[in-house]
MILUM-483590 format. One record per residue (C-alpha): residue in one letter; y, x, z. Coordinates in steps of 0.05 Angstrom, whole numbers, plus 5000, padded with zeros to 4 digits. Each point is the difference from the previous one (the first is absolute). Layout:
<pts>
aYXZ/...
</pts>
This chain:
<pts>
l887636201228/m499449385045/m494450375035/s503150685007/h507550054985/g504350265057/y494250225044/n496150645007/p493349975039/e501550705027/w505549705043/s494949585039/e493650405011/g497749864929/a500049245008/i499649684931/k504349425024/s506550085037/p499149875074/i504149485037/f505650395033/q500549565061/t505750365034/s507049805019/t503250694996/f499150694969/e501050705028/f505450454971/k498750744991/t507050175023/a506349645024/e503450224936/e494749654959/g500849365040/k507550034989/r499250074925/f495049434996/f504949535035/e505850224956/l495949774940/a497249385032/y506949735020/g503350204935/h504750495032/k498150534948/n496650004933/a493350324988/e499750654961/p496150014935/d492649925015/e501549925075/k496049465034/m501849695066/g494750155053/l496649525046/i504149755059/y497849335028/s495749454970/r505949514997/i503150504951/n493950304965/n492550075007/p494850354956/d496449354984/l506549684976/e502350614962/i493550074962/l499949264985/e507350004977/s498750584953/r494249634968/l504049364992/c505350394962/l495050174946/w499149274978/d507449864991/e502150714984/a505049975057/d503350595036/d498349745069/a497049425038/a500549695069/v494449595032/f501849435047/a496649565052/s500349404952/g502649784933/m505749625034/s502150625039/a500450384934/i504249454969/s504549905060/t501250755008/v502250064927/m504749415007/l503050245066/e501050714974/f503649824937/l503949375020/n506149965045/p504049405025/g503749684942/d495450294947/l496449584947/l492549984990/l497649754932/m492849755009/s494849724952/s496649335012/p494649855018/v498250545050/y495250045058/g502049505054/g501250555052/t504850364953/d503749344987/h500749875075/f502550715015/a505149994944/k502749305014/k499249915075/v500550715029/l504750374954/n505149435003/r500750165075/f502850674976/k504849664952/i496050224939/n500549554940/v494049804956/i499949754928/e493449814967/f497850044928/s493649784967/a496050174938/l503149394967/v506950315005/t502350514950/v503150665019/r506849754977/e499349375043/s498150435060/e506150434988/q504249374996/r497549765067/v502050675030/e506949944968/d500949275022/s498550195072/g506150455002/l495750535033/s498350434939/e503250615032/k495549895061/l493450004961/t495950545035/l492749834993/i495749644948/f493249795025/a494849724952/e492849805009/t495949974937/p495449654988/g503249515047/n495949735058/p496749504992/t501049774927/n499550664963/v506849954966/m502050664969/m506650375006/d502450474946/l501250645040/e503850374946/a504649404990/i501449965075/s501550755001/e505649854951/i503449585055/k499150595047/q503350474950/k505849524986/y502149945073/s498350715024/t505650495013/e499950725023/e502849795067/k495149415008/p493750024957/v496049364998/i492850105024/f494449634963/a493649885040/v493749654975/d494449695040/n493950214960/t494749715046/y497049524948/l498550524946/g500650685031/p498950555005/l495049974943/w502849494952/q507650075002/h504750595014/p507249755012/l502950715008/k498650104926/h504149384982/g506550115036/a498349875073/d502450485054/l494949795053/v493249674997/v497549615061/y493049795018/s496449595052/a494650535005/t495949495039/k498249724932/y496750394943/i501650695028/g496449825065/g495849464968/h495049855054/s503649505046/d499550505057/l507050295006/i507449844995/a504650504965/g505850094951/a502750544955/v506450204965/l500550524945/g505750314961/s504450614989/s500750535053/a507349835013/l498749275013/m493650125039/v503650455049/r504249405019/v494049545004/k496050485043/t505850155046/l500949265015/r492549925009/t500450555053/f505049605041/l497049324988/g493250285019/n496349584950/m495650544969/a492549894990/s495350285052/p495350604985/w494049535002/t503249544948/g501850614957/w492850245003/l497449314980/l504849974941/m497650684976/r492949735002/s502249404959/l503750414947/e493450314980/t497449334974/l506749704978/k498950044925/v492849765005/r501949405043/m506249794961/t496350074933/q494549535023/q504949515030/a503949964935/e493749894960/n497949445047/a506949694997/e500049964924/i493349625003/l502449525054/a506849874967/t496749804935/y495149565037/l505649665040/d504249914938/n494549584968/h498249605063/p501849264998/l502149995073/i505250564990/e506949814974/q502950694989/v498050735010/y505150535019/y496650644977/p503350494952/s494849994944/i500449235000/m507649965009/r501850524947/k496549594946/s505749515001/d505550445030/k502250524949/n504950315048/m494750105053/d495350304948/r505550484978/i501450225071/m492750115017/k498650404937/k505850455020/q498850115074/c493149775021/l493050294990/s496149395022/n500749265014/g498150135072/a495449635048/m504549455028/i499249294975/s503949395020/f498549304974/d501949275008/v494349545017/c500249284977/g503449615055/g504150285057/e499450315069/k494049575020/e496150224940/a502050735008/f497849975073/a493449674981/f498750564950/l501650545051/n495949675055/n493949984956/l499950734978/s494050385024/l500050714971/v507550054992/k503550075067/l505749535021/a505050535023/v506750304982/s500950724974/l497550264934/g497050604964/s493850055044/t492850104980/e498549275019/s503349434963/l505349625040/a503249334987/q506049675034/h505349464992/p506850334988/a504449395013/t497449915071/m498050715016/t503150644971/h506249644972/v500849465053/d506750295022/v502949974930/s504649404992/e497249374968/e505050074944/g498050734990/r492649834998/q501249464948/k503950484956/m494350505004/n494449484987/i497350125070/t497649295009/g494749665042/k494950054943/l500750764993/v494350455024/r500350764999/l493650404989/s499250745012/v493950214961/g495250495032/v494250434977/e494449485008/n495749794941/a504449594954/e494649474989/d499449905075/l507549905004/k499849494943/w494549625036/d503949985064/i506549774967/d496349474960/q496449705060/a506649985039/l503549664941/q494449494995/a500849845074/m507549954989/s499049524941/i496849495047/i506250015044/h504449964937/s496149414971/v500449605065/r507450145006/c501349794928/l496049365011/r504049835061/l506650114963/t497549574942/l497949435045/a506650045038/s503849944935/i496349384975/y499149645066/t505949665033/p498649715069/p502049275009/h506449865036/t499149735071/
</pts>
């Protein structure tokens, strides 16, 4: 279906693959037809059963985006999807559509640094309140935070990212949906959105566990080749009408070329993600037994000692994924030495690509998170995040090992200096 759904070769001279519809506007057959299309696009009237809005303008709809969106819906069994120019444009559009001044956003922690920045430093300009909760906090404790804020009647949106970037902490989606149900009313339903970038769309399906919307940075696994920027939102028809309408007026849709590239990538999505997960399991086990690694943040390792995480993953996840974070022995200097000595693995942000990527969250993707927030989330100077690619696993192990050995020299010299400093007291002058 990733190769054929939503497209008929007869529409385009028998072309097996959908062409790139590089056009800004589309011709109407009649003025009456154009009128009807705009009524539907702007939400002035509801579509009749089986009626589909026609093509108007590529800021509103385009064949490449429509085919892509229909294919994305299959993975999450969603009614509709909207593709965006970036993951952050998908996230910001959802937040802007469902939050108004004075409302309360309940957000999980940790989240991607860009999400954290938008919620805390942009939404506050619109008088929108934010309360955070973590995997360490129970549902009842989260509810108590909402009650203690005095804003329980203003709770409008719950936004969770699971696994959390960059430490792979897991959120219980069904438990969070209980909070949504408790504070929802007919007049003001609470919307529950989940950032599924780390595991989706193959390994986790939030819409099946109480979420109303699922959000992706489609740059990552869905795109998966480090050659495009995109985002996506999926959900019910009623909610997606609102999301797509705001997308029309913000103008942050993906381009036809990006849509075409994403369709290309969907054809190999399962093959790529399966190989990446297999590689990640091998590397996580290797790192967990390495003397220069203090701690590994990878689900199959973490769930051995965390019964709650194991329970959540058995319930809502189909894989441990392909993202590994780990603490090296030492601190920022050692982490930098490790990163600087990688050869096959690329020192770059982003994730989910065919090539393996490594970065330093505390000074890169999460640099804008407060120092206090980073400490709470274990995003320290010694933490490295690794996105595992499709390379040969033994090659990746070799590269990681040689970089750790190079790091160990730096670590040994640093420890020697600290030891000498502690036992040597300079004479008073």
